[in-house]
C-alpha positions as CSV (number, residue, x, y, z in Angstrom):
1,M,0.0,0.0,0.0
2,S,1.4,3.4,-1.0
3,D,1.9,6.1,1.6
4,Q,-0.8,8.2,-0.1
5,Q,-3.3,5.3,0.2
6,G,-2.4,5.0,3.9
7,E,-2.9,8.6,4.5
8,F,-6.3,8.4,2.8
9,A,-7.3,5.4,4.9
10,Q,-6.4,7.3,8.1
11,L,-8.4,10.3,6.9
12,S,-11.4,8.2,6.0
13,K,-11.4,6.6,9.5
14,F,-11.1,10.0,11.1
15,V,-14.0,11.4,9.0
16,A,-16.2,8.6,10.2
17,R,-15.7,9.7,13.8
18,V,-16.1,13.4,13.4
19,D,-19.2,15.6,14.0
20,L,-19.5,19.3,13.4
21,R,-20.0,21.1,16.7
22,G,-20.4,24.6,15.4
23,I,-19.6,27.4,13.0
24,V,-19.1,31.0,14.2
25,A,-18.2,34.1,12.3
26,Q,-15.5,35.8,14.3
27,E,-15.0,38.9,12.2
28,C,-16.6,40.5,9.1
29,H,-15.1,43.5,7.5
30,A,-15.9,45.5,4.3
31,V,-14.6,48.8,3.0
32,R,-15.6,50.6,-0.2
33,H,-12.8,52.6,-1.7
34,S,-14.5,53.9,-4.9
35,G,-17.9,53.9,-6.6
36,A,-16.5,52.1,-9.6
37,A,-17.8,48.7,-10.6
38,P,-15.5,45.8,-9.8
39,E,-14.0,44.1,-12.9
40,R,-11.9,41.5,-11.1
41,A,-11.2,40.2,-7.6
42,A,-8.1,38.8,-5.8
43,V,-9.3,36.2,-3.3
44,S,-7.3,34.3,-0.7
45,L,-8.2,31.7,1.9
46,D,-5.9,31.0,4.9
47,T,-6.4,28.2,7.4
48,A,-5.1,27.7,10.9
49,L,-5.9,24.7,13.1
50,S,-5.8,23.9,16.8
51,F,-6.6,20.7,18.5
52,R,-7.2,19.4,21.9
53,P,-8.5,16.0,23.2
54,G,-11.7,15.1,21.4
55,A,-11.9,18.3,19.3
56,V,-10.2,20.1,16.4
57,D,-10.9,23.7,15.4
58,Y,-10.2,25.5,12.1
59,R,-10.0,29.2,11.6
60,F,-10.6,30.2,8.0
61,T,-9.8,33.7,6.9
62,L,-11.1,34.7,3.5
63,T,-10.0,38.0,2.1
64,C,-11.2,39.5,-1.2
65,Q,-9.9,42.6,-2.9
66,A,-12.0,44.0,-5.8
67,F,-10.5,46.1,-8.5
68,D,-11.9,48.2,-11.3
69,A,-11.0,48.1,-15.0
70,S,-7.9,50.2,-14.5
71,D,-6.8,48.0,-11.5
72,E,-7.6,50.6,-8.9
73,P,-9.0,49.2,-5.6
74,V,-12.8,49.2,-5.4
75,A,-13.3,47.4,-2.1
76,D,-11.8,45.1,0.5
77,L,-13.8,42.4,2.2
78,S,-12.9,39.8,4.7
79,V,-14.5,37.1,6.9
80,V,-13.0,35.1,9.7
81,L,-14.9,31.9,10.5
82,L,-14.3,29.3,13.2
83,T,-15.4,25.8,12.6
84,S,-15.3,23.4,15.5
85,F,-15.4,19.6,15.2
86,I,-15.6,16.9,17.9
87,F,-14.8,13.3,17.7
88,D,-14.8,10.1,19.6
89,G,-11.9,7.7,20.1
90,E,-8.2,8.2,19.9
91,E,-6.4,11.3,18.9
92,A,-5.3,11.6,15.3
93,S,-1.9,12.8,14.0
94,E,-1.4,16.4,13.1
95,S,-1.1,15.4,9.4
96,V,-4.6,13.8,9.6
97,Y,-6.0,17.0,11.2
98,E,-4.4,19.0,8.4
99,A,-5.8,16.7,5.7
100,F,-9.2,16.9,7.3
101,G,-9.0,20.7,7.2
102,T,-7.9,20.7,3.6
103,N,-10.4,18.2,2.3
104,V,-13.4,18.3,4.6
105,A,-13.5,21.3,7.0
106,V,-13.0,23.9,4.2
107,M,-15.8,22.4,2.2
108,T,-18.0,22.7,5.3
109,A,-17.0,26.3,6.0
110,Y,-17.0,27.7,2.4
111,P,-20.7,28.2,1.9
112,Y,-20.8,30.3,5.0
113,L,-17.7,32.3,4.0
114,R,-19.2,32.8,0.5
115,Q,-22.5,34.0,1.9
116,H,-20.9,36.4,4.3
117,I,-18.8,37.9,1.5
118,H,-21.9,38.2,-0.7
119,D,-23.9,39.9,2.2
120,L,-21.0,42.3,3.0
121,A,-20.6,43.2,-0.7
122,G,-24.3,44.0,-0.9
123,R,-24.1,46.2,2.2
124,I,-21.4,48.4,0.6
125,G,-23.2,48.6,-2.8
126,L,-21.4,45.8,-4.8
127,V,-24.6,44.3,-6.2
128,N,-24.3,40.7,-7.5
129,F,-20.8,40.3,-6.2
130,T,-20.5,36.6,-5.6
131,L,-17.6,34.3,-5.1
132,G,-17.6,31.2,-7.3
133,L,-17.6,27.6,-6.2
134,L,-14.7,26.2,-4.3
135,K,-12.7,24.0,-6.7
136,Q,-10.0,21.6,-6.2
137,P,-8.7,20.7,-9.7
138,N,-5.4,19.1,-8.5
139,K,-4.8,18.4,-4.8
140,A,-1.1,19.1,-5.2
141,Q,-2.0,22.7,-6.3
142,G,-4.5,23.4,-3.6
143,F,-7.8,25.2,-4.0
144,S,-8.7,28.0,-6.4
145,I,-11.5,30.4,-5.8
146,V,-13.1,32.4,-8.6
147,A,-14.8,35.7,-7.9
148,T,-17.3,37.3,-10.3
149,G,-18.5,40.9,-10.2
150,P,-21.8,42.4,-11.3
151,S,-23.4,40.8,-14.3
152,Q,-23.4,43.1,-17.3
């Protein structure tokens, strides 16, 4: 059995023992810099994890910078979300917690992150500003997030 198959087996066993305890928005921030319509967005998603006996938490920070056609800043938006998971049985290795965060926890949190960004954008006048779906085309390359501005 390859090392990758072994890691997947460990992750699968861990997933079977995990339950979502809660999701909490810790911080939401939006600033409008200009009245221009956004033409593109730069989006990043950072993850931090912490674990203790019987629980693992992930802190996701999604930041989005919107730019107009001349690449001038239109708005900055960010959301910090905490997801908390509990599990029964023995503790897992840190690599299993990291794999769970990369493959499962982020997919749990992303709809909430996406909705918060959409709501914040609407509050500062960026109508129809919506992040695209979370995609994982190649696990070695990580996740890519697509942002779309107002429909023309």
